[in-house]
C-alpha positions in Angstrom: 27.1 13.2 6.3 26.9 10.3 3.8 27.7 7.2 6.1 27.7 3.4 5.2 25.4 1.7 7.0 25.4 -2.4 7.4 22.4 -4.4 6.7 21.6 -6.5 9.6 18.7 -8.6 9.8 15.4 -7.5 10.1 14.3 -7.0 13.8 10.6 -7.5 15.3 9.0 -6.9 18.9 6.2 -9.5 19.1 4.8 -7.4 22.4 4.1 -4.7 20.3 0.6 -4.7 19.4 -0.6 -2.5 16.5 -4.1 -2.6 15.3 -4.1 -3.1 11.2 -7.1 -3.3 9.0 -6.6 -4.8 5.8 -8.4 -4.0 2.3 -9.1 -6.6 -0.2 -11.3 -6.7 -2.6 -11.8 -10.5 -4.6 -12.5 -8.9 -7.6 -9.5 -7.3 -8.3 -7.2 -9.8 -9.2 -10.3 -10.4 -12.0 -8.8 -7.1 -14.2 -6.3 -7.3 -16.9 -4.7 -4.2 -19.0 -4.4 -7.0 -21.8 -1.9 -9.6 -23.3 1.4 -8.4 -23.0 0.9 -5.5 -20.7 3.6 -5.9 -18.1 1.0 -4.5 -14.9 -1.0 -7.4 -14.1 -3.3 -7.1 -10.8 -3.5 -10.4 -10.5 -0.3 -10.0 -8.4 -2.4 -8.5 -5.9 -4.3 -12.4 -5.5 -1.3 -14.0 -5.3 0.4 -11.6 -2.3 -3.7 -12.3 -0.3 -3.3 -16.0 -1.1 0.3 -15.9 0.6 -1.0 -13.5 3.5 -3.9 -16.0 4.3 -1.9 -18.7 4.0 0.4 -18.2 6.1 -2.6 -17.0 8.5 -1.6 -13.8 8.6 -5.6 -13.2 8.3 -5.9 -14.0 12.0 -4.1 -11.2 13.2 -5.7 -8.5 11.2 -9.4 -6.8 10.5 -9.9 -7.8 7.0 -12.3 -5.4 5.0 -13.4 -5.3 1.5 -14.0 -1.2 1.0 -17.1 0.5 -0.8 -15.8 0.9 -3.8 -14.9 4.7 -4.3 -17.7 7.1 -6.3 -17.9 9.4 -9.0 -18.4 12.6 -6.5 -15.5 11.0 -4.5 -13.1 10.4 -7.7 -13.8 14.4 -8.2 -12.4 15.6 -5.0 -9.1 15.4 -7.2 -10.0 14.6 -11.0 -11.6 16.1 -13.0 -15.4 15.7 -13.8 -15.1 15.6 -17.6 -12.0 13.0 -17.3 -13.7 10.7 -14.9 -16.9 11.2 -16.8 -15.0 9.9 -19.8 -12.9 6.9 -17.8 -17.0 5.6 -16.6 -18.3 5.7 -20.2 -15.4 4.1 -22.1 -14.8 0.6 -22.8 -13.1 -1.4 -25.7 -16.3 -1.6 -27.5 -17.2 1.7 -27.5 -13.3 3.1 -28.1 -13.6 4.3 -31.5 -16.6 7.3 -30.4 -13.7 8.6 -28.3 -10.5 9.6 -30.3 -10.3 13.0 -29.5 -10.5 12.3 -25.4 -8.4 9.3 -25.6 -5.9 11.8 -27.1 -6.8 14.6 -24.5 -6.9 12.4 -21.3 -3.5 10.1 -22.2 -5.4 6.8 -22.8 -3.7 4.6 -25.4 -0.9 2.5 -25.0 0.3 2.8 -21.3 -2.9 3.3 -20.2 -5.2 0.9 -22.1 -8.8 1.1 -22.4 -9.8 -2.4 -20.6 -13.2 -4.4 -19.6 -14.5 -3.4 -16.0 -12.1 0.0 -16.0 -14.1 2.2 -14.2 -15.1 -0.8 -11.6 -11.2 -1.3 -11.4 -10.4 2.5 -10.3 -12.8 2.2 -7.6 -11.7 -0.8 -5.6 -8.4 1.2 -6.0 -10.0 4.7 -4.9 -12.2 3.1 -2.2 -9.5 0.9 -0.6 -7.3 3.8 -0.1 -10.1 6.8 0.7 -11.7 3.6 3.8 -8.4 3.0 5.0 -7.7 7.2 5.4 -11.2 7.2 7.3 -10.4 4.7 9.9 -6.7 5.9 10.5 -8.5 9.4 11.0 -11.2 7.7 13.3 -9.0 5.9 15.4 -10.3 2.8 14.5 -6.4 1.6 13.8 -2.9 2.3 13.3 -2.0 0.9 10.0 -4.0 0.7 7.2 -3.0 -1.6 4.1 -4.2 -1.3 0.5 -2.1 -3.2 -2.1 -4.8 -2.6 -4.8 -3.4 1.2 -4.1 -0.3 3.3 -5.1 -0.9 4.2 -8.1 1.2 7.3 -8.3 1.6 8.8 -11.7 -2.6 9.2 -12.4 -3.0 13.6 -12.9 -5.6 15.8 -11.8 -7.0 15.5 -16.0 -5.3 12.3 -17.6 -3.8 8.9 -17.0 -0.3 8.0 -17.2 2.5 5.2 -16.3 -0.3 2.5 -15.5 -2.1 4.4 -13.3 -5.6 6.3 -13.9 -7.1 7.3 -10.4 -4.5 8.5 -7.8 -5.6 6.5 -5.0 -3.0 8.1 -2.9 -4.2 12.0 -3.2 -7.4 10.9 -2.6 -6.4 9.2 0.4 -4.1 12.0 1.5 -7.1 14.7 1.1 -9.4 12.2 3.3 -6.0 12.0 5.9 -6.0 16.1 5.7 -9.4 16.5 7.0 -8.1 15.6 10.7 -4.1 16.0 10.2 -3.0 18.8 10.2 0.5 17.6 8.3 1.1 14.6 6.3 4.4 13.0 4.6 4.5 10.6 1.9 7.0 8.6 1.0 7.6 7.1 -2.4 10.1 3.6 -2.8 8.7 2.5 -6.0 11.6 3.1 -8.7 9.9 5.6 -11.1 9.2 8.8 -9.6 6.0 10.0 -7.6 5.2 12.3 -9.9 1.7 12.7 -9.8 1.2 13.3 -5.9 4.0 15.6 -5.9 2.4 17.4 -8.4 -1.0 17.3 -6.3 0.7 18.7 -3.4 3.2 20.8 -5.0 2.1 24.3 -3.6 1.1 23.0 -0.1 3.0 22.6 3.2 0.3 20.6 4.5 1.8 17.5 2.7 5.7 16.7 2.5 6.0 14.3 -0.6 9.3 12.1 -0.5 10.3 10.1 -3.1 13.2 7.8 -3.8 13.8 6.8 -7.8 15.8 6.2 -10.6 16.6 9.3 -12.6 17.8 9.9 -15.9 16.3 8.8 -19.2 13.5 6.6 -17.2 10.0 7.4 -17.2 8.7 10.2 -15.9 11.8 12.2 -16.3 10.7 13.9 -13.1 12.2 14.0 -9.7 14.9 16.1 -10.2 17.2 17.2 -6.9 16.1 21.0 -7.6 12.5 20.3 -7.9 11.4 21.5 -4.1 7.6 22.9 -4.6 6.9 26.1 -5.3 4.8 29.2 -3.3 3.7 27.8 0.1 4.8 24.4 -0.5 8.7 25.5 -1.4 11.0 22.9 0.4 8.4 20.6 1.1 8.8 18.1 -2.1 11.7 16.1 -1.4 13.4 14.3 -4.4 16.3 11.3 -4.1 17.6 10.8 -7.7 19.1 7.7 -7.6 21.7 5.5 -10.7 21.1 2.3 -11.4 21.8 -0.7 -9.1 21.6 0.7 -5.6 21.8 -2.2 -3.5 20.1 -3.0 0.8 23.1 -1.6 2.5 23.4 2.0 0.4 19.7 2.3 0.6 19.8 1.8 3.6 22.2 4.6 4.4 20.2 7.0 2.5 16.9 6.2 3.4 17.0 5.9 7.3 18.7 9.1 8.1 16.7 11.3 5.3 13.4 9.9 6.8 14.6 10.6 10.1 15.4 13.9 9.6 12.1 14.9 7.9 10.0 13.4 10.5 12.2 15.6 13.5 11.5 18.5 11.4 8.4 18.1 9.6 6.6 16.2 12.8 4.0 14.8 10.7 0.5 13.3 12.4 0.1 10.4 9.7 2.3 8.6 6.8 1.3 7.6 3.6 4.1 4.7 2.1 3.9 3.4 -1.1 5.6 0.5 -1.7 6.0 -0.1 -5.5 7.7 -3.8 -5.9 9.6 -2.5 -8.9 12.0 -1.6 -7.0 13.7 -5.1 -6.1 16.3 -6.7 -7.8 15.3 -8.8 -11.2 11.6 -6.4 -11.6 10.4 -6.5 -15.4 10.7 -2.8 -15.9 12.6 -1.6 -12.6 16.7 -1.5 -12.7 17.4 -1.1 -8.6 18.9 -4.0 -7.0 17.3 -4.6 -3.4 16.4 -7.6 -1.9 12.9 -8.6 -0.4 14.5 -7.7 3.1 16.1 -4.6 1.6 12.8 -3.2 0.4 11.1 -4.5 3.4 13.7 -2.9 5.7 12.0 0.8 4.7 8.6 -0.4 6.1 9.9 -1.7 9.4 12.0 1.6 9.9 8.6 3.5 8.8 6.5 1.4 11.2 8.9 2.2 14.1 8.3 5.8 14.6 4.5 4.8 15.9 3.0 7.3 13.4 -0.6 6.5 12.0 0.3 4.8 8.7 -1.4 3.9 5.5 0.5 1.3 3.3 -0.4 1.0 -0.4 1.0 -0.8 -3.4 2.0 0.2 -6.1 4.4 -0.6 -9.2 5.8 -4.3 -9.5 6.4 -6.2 -12.4 7.7 -9.6 -11.9 4.6 -11.2 -10.4 6.1 -13.8 -8.0 8.8 -11.2 -6.5 6.0 -8.9 -5.5 3.4 -11.5 -3.9 6.3 -12.3 -1.6 7.6 -9.1 -1.0 4.0 -7.9 0.1 3.3 -10.7 2.1 6.5 -10.4 3.8 5.9 -6.9 4.7 2.3 -7.7 6.1 4.3 -9.9 8.2 6.5 -7.4 10.1 3.3 -4.8 9.7 1.8 -7.5 12.2 5.3 -7.8 14.2 5.7 -11.3 12.6 8.4 -12.7 10.5 7.3 -15.3 8.0 9.3 -18.8 7.9 10.5 -19.0 4.6 9.2 -21.9 3.3 6.2 -21.2 1.5 2.7 -22.6 2.6 1.1 -24.6 -0.1 -1.4 -22.1 -2.0 -3.5 -22.0 -5.2 -0.4 -19.9 -6.9 2.3 -21.9 -5.9 3.9 -23.5 -9.3 4.7 -19.4 -9.9 7.4 -20.0 -6.9 9.2 -22.3 -8.8 12.0 -23.5 -8.5 12.7 -22.7 -4.7 9.5 -22.4 -3.2 10.8 -20.0 -0.9 9.8 -16.7 0.2 12.9 -14.7 -0.5 14.0 -12.5 -3.3 17.6 -12.1 -3.5 19.7 -9.0 -5.3 21.9 -10.0 -8.0 25.8 -9.2 -8.4 24.8 -6.1 -10.4 27.4 -3.3 -10.3 26.1 -0.2 -8.1 26.9 2.8 -9.4 25.8 5.6 -6.3 29.3 6.4 -5.7 29.3 7.5 -1.6 30.6 11.0 -3.0 27.4 11.1 -5.3 24.9 10.1 -2.2 26.8 12.6 0.2 25.4 14.9 -2.4 22.5 14.7 -2.0 21.5 14.0 1.3 23.7 17.1 2.2 21.4 19.5 -0.6 18.2 17.9 0.8 18.9 18.4 4.4 20.2 22.0 3.7 16.8 22.8 2.0 15.1 21.3 5.1 16.3 23.4 7.0 15.2 26.5 5.0 11.1 25.4 6.1 9.5 26.1 9.4 9.3 24.1 11.8 6.2 22.1 11.3 4.2 24.6 10.2 0.8 25.0 12.0 -2.1 25.2 10.6 -5.5 27.6 11.2 -8.3 25.9 13.3 -11.3 24.6 11.1 -14.6 23.1 11.5 -13.5 19.5 10.7 -16.3 18.3 7.5 -18.9 16.0 8.7 -17.8 12.4 7.7 -20.1 10.4 5.0 -23.0 8.9 7.2 -21.5 5.2 8.7 -23.6 2.5 8.1 -21.8 0.4 9.7 -22.4 -3.9 9.1 -25.7 -3.2 7.5 -26.0 -7.2 7.4 -25.4 -7.8 11.2 -29.1 -8.4 12.5 -30.9 -10.3 9.4 -31.7 -13.2 10.5 -29.0 -15.4 8.2 -26.7 -13.0 10.1 -27.9 -14.0 13.6 -28.1 -17.8 12.6 -24.6 -17.7 11.9 -22.2 -18.5 14.4 -19.9 -15.1 15.3 -22.9 -12.6 13.1 -22.3 -11.5 10.1 -19.3 -12.1 7.4 -18.2 -8.5 8.0 -18.5 -9.0 11.9 -16.1 -12.2 11.3 -13.8 -10.4 9.7 -13.0 -7.9 12.0 -12.4 -10.5 14.6 -8.8 -11.1 15.5 -7.1 -14.2 17.2 -5.4 -13.0 20.2 -1.4 -14.3 20.4 -2.4 -16.0 23.6 -5.4 -17.8 22.2 -5.1 -21.4 23.9 -6.5 -23.4 21.4 -7.0 -22.8 17.6 -9.8 -24.8 15.8 -7.2 -27.4 14.5 -5.8 -28.4 17.8 -9.4 -28.8 19.6 -10.1 -31.4 16.7 -6.9 -32.8 17.6 -7.3 -33.7 21.7 -10.6 -34.5 20.6 -12.0 -31.3 22.6 -15.8 -30.7 22.1 -17.5 -27.9 21.6 -20.8 -26.8 23.5 -23.1 -27.7 19.9 -21.4 -30.9 20.2 -22.0 -31.7 24.0 -25.8 -30.7 24.0 -25.9 -33.1 21.1 -24.2 -35.9 23.1 -26.6 -35.3 25.8 -29.6 -35.3 24.2 -28.9 -38.4 22.8 -27.9 -39.6 25.7 -31.5 -38.5 27.1 -33.4 -40.2 24.2 -31.0 -43.9 24.9 -32.5 -43.9 28.9 -36.0 -43.1 28.1 
């Protein structure tokens, strides 16, 4: 059943138009887990800087989501856990000795300044992205601050405190009968799998390293229970998997799942720790090998939410997420990096590329054939596209829109408020951009009026 596919250059179709909502909060890079901790939210800021300097912002609607509230977080997490996260800080940590043990907060998941706000930004982006997909306002939603797939209902785990993915999927389930979750992080997406282990409305599919590796779950035989039996798919892989091998197992499996399960929305967790040279990962994917998964899923034309995740070699994660943002916009970004405020991080080559190494691939064709055969056999046991009983769709939260749009300051600003300007997109067939106008000495209407007034004054 397993066939080794050649790894070709990635293809994009510039004629294909997708409406993309990109969520970013400038505060995200200010949070720090602590000195020496491998998780660095600063990488999201670096990726954003590349996205802006490559000019991708012209093609996307850019939003700063409202941070998730306690009430929204408690749609999945327990009240006492969220209450603890909101109250604990490095200053009062000694008052919560018992809770630290209970909620697994400590070494891997340290308490740092602004922890609750950090969780709010991550959760708010994923929930708002899901809500926009639900309302048909966009085809793809991107939130690189999300993708924290290890957090459990009542405990932190693996650098994750709030499971924004589960909150986003819960939001999608209000409108969508079936949601597919795909996880290409090197670690197993245990928090998301556990949340939906007993339901057939969400199918989880995780590609991960298995065997003496965190979190130790995600065996091939973990397939779900009750109504959710056969709706959890685990692909346990070994060290050193390369681009063509990953493609050869990812593409046929995802094609089969989508054909069989027929999801009406897809959530894709793009953890960058499956890249070659990651501080904690042990796979051997190049930037293009990783991005191929995103490009492949995008081409199914199903509403898609793209999230961040792991990734502990900052410069490689930033490069890959920027490149993948380009592919989602049907643009293949040039290899030469534009100058940006983090340019020195990309030394010595200053190129948009992550190359795979000469690491030995321990995933033999026989091993992969066994995995693929087993998973496809399990899929054939499921009901083809399980139906959902029709229900009243719960009401949306009140959409206040852009509250700043009609203020005097916004009316005096060309293009309206900041919110209104962020949601504008420059069409591909735009004849001039601002730089061209300056180069060609083309005057704006305001400049023409000013010259007319000066001429009239001189005549008088």
